[in-house]
VEXDREN-2710 file (C-alpha; in Angstrom, 1 decimal):
% VEXDREN-2710
k/r/px/py/pz
1/MET/60.6/-147.9/-38.8
2/LEU/58.8/-145.9/-41.6
3/LEU/55.4/-146.6/-40.0
4/LEU/56.6/-145.4/-36.6
5/SER/58.2/-142.3/-38.2
6/SER/55.0/-141.5/-40.0
7/ALA/53.0/-141.8/-36.7
8/ILE/55.5/-139.5/-34.9
9/MET/55.3/-137.0/-37.8
10/TYR/51.5/-137.0/-37.7
11/VAL/51.5/-136.3/-33.9
12/ASP/54.3/-133.7/-33.9
13/PHE/53.4/-131.9/-37.2
14/SER/49.7/-131.8/-36.5
15/GLN/50.3/-130.1/-33.1
16/TRP/53.2/-127.8/-33.8
17/TYR/53.5/-127.3/-37.6
18/GLY/50.0/-127.8/-38.8
19/SER/49.9/-124.7/-41.0
20/ALA/53.3/-125.4/-42.7
21/LEU/53.1/-129.2/-42.9
22/PRO/49.5/-130.5/-43.0
23/SER/49.1/-133.8/-41.2
24/GLU/47.3/-135.1/-44.3
25/LEU/50.7/-135.4/-46.0
26/CYS/52.0/-138.0/-43.5
27/PRO/50.1/-141.0/-44.9
28/MET/51.1/-140.1/-48.4
29/VAL/54.7/-139.7/-47.4
30/LEU/54.6/-143.2/-45.9
31/PHE/52.9/-144.7/-48.9
32/VAL/55.3/-143.1/-51.4
33/SER/58.3/-144.1/-49.4
34/LEU/57.3/-147.7/-49.1
35/LEU/56.3/-147.9/-52.7
36/SER/59.6/-146.3/-53.8
37/ILE/61.6/-148.8/-51.7
38/MET/59.6/-151.8/-53.0
39/LEU/60.1/-150.7/-56.7
40/CYS/63.7/-149.5/-56.4
41/PRO/65.5/-151.3/-59.3
42/PHE/69.0/-150.9/-57.8
43/ASP/70.9/-153.5/-55.8
44/VAL/70.3/-151.8/-52.5
45/LEU/67.9/-152.1/-49.5
46/TYR/67.8/-155.9/-49.6
47/PHE/67.2/-156.2/-53.4
48/SER/67.0/-160.0/-53.4
49/ALA/64.3/-160.0/-50.7
50/ARG/62.3/-157.3/-52.5
51/LYS/62.6/-159.2/-55.8
52/TRP/61.5/-162.4/-54.0
53/LEU/58.5/-160.7/-52.6
54/GLY/57.6/-159.0/-55.9
55/VAL/57.7/-162.3/-57.7
56/ALA/55.6/-164.0/-55.0
57/LEU/53.0/-161.2/-55.2
58/GLY/52.9/-161.4/-59.0
59/ARG/52.3/-165.2/-58.8
60/ILE/49.5/-164.6/-56.3
61/VAL/47.8/-162.1/-58.5
62/LEU/48.0/-164.6/-61.3
63/SER/46.9/-167.6/-59.2
64/TYR/45.9/-170.7/-61.0
65/CYS/48.3/-169.8/-63.8
66/PHE/51.3/-171.4/-62.1
67/PRO/51.9/-174.5/-59.9
68/VAL/51.5/-173.4/-56.2
69/GLU/54.8/-173.2/-54.4
70/PHE/55.3/-172.8/-50.6
71/ARG/55.9/-169.0/-50.8
72/ASP/52.7/-168.6/-52.9
73/PHE/50.2/-170.0/-50.4
74/PHE/52.3/-168.7/-47.4
75/ILE/52.2/-165.1/-48.6
76/ALA/48.6/-165.5/-49.7
77/ASP/47.6/-166.7/-46.3
78/GLU/49.3/-163.7/-44.7
79/LEU/47.3/-161.5/-47.1
80/ASN/44.1/-163.1/-45.8
81/SER/45.1/-161.7/-42.4
82/LEU/45.1/-158.3/-44.0
83/SER/41.6/-158.4/-45.4
84/TYR/40.5/-155.4/-43.2
85/SER/43.4/-153.4/-44.7
86/PHE/42.1/-154.3/-48.2
87/TRP/38.7/-153.2/-47.0
88/THR/39.9/-149.7/-45.9
89/CYS/42.6/-149.0/-48.6
90/SER/40.0/-147.4/-50.9
91/TYR/39.4/-144.8/-48.2
92/PHE/43.0/-143.7/-48.6
93/PHE/42.7/-143.0/-52.3
94/CYS/39.3/-141.5/-51.9
95/ALA/40.5/-139.1/-49.2
96/TYR/43.3/-137.8/-51.4
97/GLY/41.0/-137.8/-54.4
98/CYS/38.6/-135.3/-52.8
99/HIS/41.5/-133.4/-51.1
100/TRP/40.3/-134.4/-47.6
101/VAL/37.1/-132.4/-48.0
102/GLY/33.7/-133.8/-47.3
103/LEU/35.0/-137.3/-46.4
104/THR/31.7/-138.4/-44.8
105/THR/29.9/-137.5/-48.0
106/HIS/32.4/-138.6/-50.7
107/CYS/34.1/-141.5/-49.0
108/ASN/31.3/-143.4/-47.3
109/LEU/32.7/-146.9/-47.6
110/SER/29.6/-148.5/-46.2
111/THR/27.7/-147.7/-49.4
112/SER/30.3/-148.8/-51.9
113/TRP/30.7/-152.2/-53.4
114/LEU/34.4/-151.5/-54.0
115/THR/35.4/-152.1/-50.4
116/PRO/34.0/-155.7/-50.0
117/LEU/35.3/-156.6/-53.5
118/LEU/38.8/-155.5/-52.5
119/ALA/38.5/-157.4/-49.2
120/SER/37.5/-160.5/-51.1
121/LEU/40.7/-160.6/-53.1
122/PRO/42.9/-162.5/-50.6
123/PRO/40.4/-165.4/-50.2
124/TRP/39.8/-165.3/-53.9
125/TRP/43.5/-165.8/-54.6
126/ARG/43.7/-168.7/-52.1
127/LEU/40.6/-170.3/-53.7
128/LEU/42.3/-170.2/-57.1
129/GLN/45.4/-171.8/-55.6
130/CYS/43.3/-174.5/-54.1
131/PHE/41.8/-175.2/-57.6
132/ARG/45.3/-175.3/-59.1
133/ARG/46.6/-177.7/-56.4
134/TYR/43.6/-180.0/-57.1
135/ARG/44.3/-179.9/-60.8
136/ASP/48.0/-180.8/-60.2
137/SER/47.5/-183.4/-57.5
138/ASN/43.8/-184.6/-58.0
139/GLU/43.5/-184.6/-54.1
140/LYS/40.0/-183.6/-53.0
141/VAL/41.3/-182.1/-49.8
142/HIS/42.2/-179.0/-51.8
143/LEU/38.5/-178.6/-52.9
144/ILE/37.5/-178.9/-49.2
145/ASN/40.0/-176.2/-48.4
146/GLY/38.7/-174.1/-51.3
147/ALA/35.2/-174.3/-49.8
148/LYS/36.5/-172.6/-46.7
149/TYR/37.7/-169.6/-48.8
150/THR/34.4/-169.6/-50.7
151/SER/32.6/-169.1/-47.4
152/SER/35.0/-166.3/-46.5
153/ILE/34.2/-164.6/-49.8
154/LEU/30.5/-165.0/-49.3
155/ALA/30.7/-163.6/-45.8
156/THR/32.7/-160.6/-46.9
157/LEU/30.3/-159.8/-49.8
158/MET/27.3/-160.3/-47.6
159/ASN/28.8/-157.9/-45.1
160/GLY/29.0/-155.3/-47.8
161/MET/25.4/-156.0/-48.9
162/ARG/24.3/-155.7/-45.3
163/LYS/25.9/-152.2/-45.0
164/ILE/24.6/-151.0/-48.4
165/HIS/21.0/-152.2/-48.1
166/GLY/20.6/-152.5/-44.3
167/THR/17.6/-154.8/-44.4
168/GLN/16.6/-157.4/-41.9
169/LEU/17.1/-160.1/-44.5
170/THR/20.7/-159.1/-45.4
171/LEU/21.5/-159.0/-41.7
172/CYS/20.2/-162.5/-41.1
173/LEU/22.0/-163.9/-44.1
174/TRP/25.2/-162.2/-43.0
175/ILE/25.0/-163.7/-39.5
176/VAL/24.3/-167.2/-40.9
177/ILE/27.0/-167.1/-43.5
178/SER/29.5/-165.6/-41.0
179/LEU/28.7/-168.4/-38.5
180/ILE/29.3/-171.0/-41.2
181/ASN/32.5/-169.4/-42.2
182/SER/33.8/-169.1/-38.6
183/CYS/33.0/-172.8/-37.8
184/TYR/34.5/-174.0/-41.0
185/THR/37.7/-171.9/-40.6
186/SER/38.1/-172.9/-36.9
187/THR/37.6/-176.6/-37.7
188/TRP/40.0/-176.5/-40.6
189/ASP/42.7/-174.7/-38.6
190/ILE/42.5/-177.1/-35.6
191/LYS/42.0/-180.3/-37.5
192/MET/44.0/-179.9/-40.7
193/ASP/46.6/-177.1/-40.1
194/TRP/47.4/-178.0/-36.5
195/GLY/46.8/-181.8/-36.8
196/LEU/44.8/-181.9/-33.6
197/MET/41.6/-183.8/-32.7
198/GLN/43.1/-187.2/-33.5
199/LYS/40.8/-189.9/-32.4
200/GLN/43.5/-192.3/-31.1
201/SER/45.7/-189.7/-29.5
202/GLN/46.9/-190.3/-25.9
203/TYR/46.2/-186.6/-25.2
204/ARG/42.4/-185.8/-25.3
205/PHE/41.5/-183.8/-28.4
206/LEU/45.2/-183.3/-29.3
207/ARG/47.8/-185.6/-31.0
208/ASN/50.5/-188.0/-29.8
209/GLU/53.5/-185.8/-30.6
210/LEU/53.5/-182.4/-28.8
211/VAL/56.2/-179.8/-28.9
212/PHE/54.6/-177.7/-26.2
213/HIS/52.7/-178.7/-23.0
214/ARG/49.1/-179.7/-23.3
215/TRP/47.7/-176.5/-21.7
216/VAL/49.5/-174.4/-24.3
217/LYS/47.6/-176.3/-27.1
218/TYR/44.3/-176.0/-25.3
219/ASN/44.7/-172.3/-24.8
220/ALA/45.8/-171.9/-28.4
221/VAL/42.7/-173.6/-29.6
222/VAL/40.5/-171.3/-27.5
223/VAL/42.4/-168.2/-28.7
224/SER/42.1/-169.3/-32.3
225/VAL/38.4/-169.9/-32.1
226/ARG/37.8/-166.6/-30.4
227/GLY/40.0/-164.8/-33.0
228/VAL/37.9/-166.2/-35.9
END
C-alpha cells in the first residue's frame, strides 16, 4: 500500500504540485515510512511479525555465527531474488547526497565497486550459511550448494569489473562465469530443490510423486531455466 501510494504521489505531485512538493521527496517519504514502521518499538502494526523479521535479518547478517534455522535460509533465499535492488540501492543515497544535481556525473553506478559489492551480499550470506550447515552436519551437499553461491558472487563481481574496465577480457570472463553460474543454479534448482530428474521415475525427467500434472512441471522447468 505504501509503495502504491508513493507511486501515485509521484505521478500526481510531479504533474500538478511540482513547485510546492518536489517529486524527489516521494522516494524519501516511502523509505522513511517503511523504516519507521519496521523499527517502531510499540506493540502495534504487527509487532510480533516485525520482531520475527528483524531477528531473522540479524541472524542473516551474522551468518555462520548461529545454527541455520528454516527462517534463516528462507529469508536469505528471498534476499537473493532482490540482488538487483541491492545493486541499485546505492543510487538512492547518492541521489539525495548530491541533492539530485548532476546525477550522471556523481552517481555513475557503472564505475563504482560499491554496487557489485552490495549485490554480492545475499549470496555471500547464503554461502556462510552453507559453511555453517556443513560444520554442524558434516554433509558435503552443503559445500556443493555453497559452490553455487560462490559462482553467483564471482558472476556479480565480474559484471562490476566489466562495467568499470570495459575490456574484451573482462567481457569474455563475465560471459563464461555467468554461463557457469546459470547452468549450476538451474541444475541445482531442478535436481535438488525440486527433486526432479530421477533416473527410475515413471515420468520422464520428473519423479514418481507429482502434485501437479506433468506438463505443469515441464513448463516450470523451462520457465526456471529461462529466468536464470
